[in-house]
C-alpha positions in Angstrom: 10.8 5.5 5.1 7.1 5.4 5.6 6.4 7.8 2.7 8.4 5.4 0.6 6.3 2.4 1.7 3.1 4.4 1.1 4.4 5.5 -2.4 5.1 1.8 -3.3 1.6 0.9 -2.2 0.0 3.7 -4.1 1.9 3.0 -7.3 0.7 -0.6 -7.0 -2.9 0.6 -6.5 -2.5 2.7 -9.6 -1.1 -0.1 -11.8 -4.0 -2.3 -10.9 -6.6 0.5 -11.5 -5.2 1.4 -15.0 -5.1 -2.3 -15.9 -1.4 -2.9 -16.0 -0.3 -6.2 -17.4 0.3 -8.6 -14.5 2.8 -10.5 -16.6 5.0 -7.4 -16.9 8.2 -7.6 -14.9 7.7 -4.1 -13.4 4.2 -4.9 -12.3 5.5 -8.2 -10.7 8.4 -6.4 -9.0 6.0 -3.7 -7.6 3.5 -6.5 -6.5 6.3 -8.5 -4.8 7.2 -5.3 -2.6 3.6 -3.8 -2.2 1.9 -7.0 -1.0 4.2 -7.6 2.1 4.0 -4.0 3.0 0.3 -4.1 3.0 0.5 -6.3 6.0 -3.0 -7.6 7.1 -5.0 -4.9 5.4 -5.7 -6.9 2.0 -9.0 -8.7 2.8 -9.8 -6.6 5.7 -13.0 -5.3 4.1 -14.9 -7.6 1.8 -16.9 -5.5 -0.6 -18.7 -6.3 -3.8 -17.0 -3.5 -5.7 -13.5 -4.7 -6.4 -12.1 -1.4 -7.2 -13.4 0.2 -4.0 -12.1 -2.9 -2.0 -8.6 -2.4 -3.6 -8.5 1.3 -2.8 -9.8 0.9 0.7 -7.7 -2.1 1.8 -4.3 -1.0 0.2 -5.1 2.7 0.8 -5.3 1.9 4.5 -2.0 0.2 4.4 -0.5 3.3 3.0 -2.1 5.6 5.5 -1.0 3.3 8.3 2.7 3.5 7.2 2.5 7.2 7.1 1.0 7.5 10.5 3.1 4.9 12.2 6.4 6.3 10.9 5.3 9.8 11.5 4.6 8.9 15.2 7.8 7.1 15.5 9.8 10.0 14.0 8.2 12.4 16.6 8.9 9.9 19.5 12.6 9.5 18.4 13.0 13.2 18.0 11.8 13.8 21.5 14.7 11.7 23.0 
């Protein structure tokens, strides 16, 4: 599940980086899913470079989901 969450966030990052049309239905759909999944990470770092800020904030959210769900999977597998 965490890999899916991370994939959604990464696709959203790529859509923004490659200049996807924000009015497009697919972009809006991905944004409506990715933004809540990013939790508190957007705005965590306020950088002057918008591209770096996007990659850092949303990228940390993707890594967070991979780490947390990996930890939970190992914890559940023990019991």
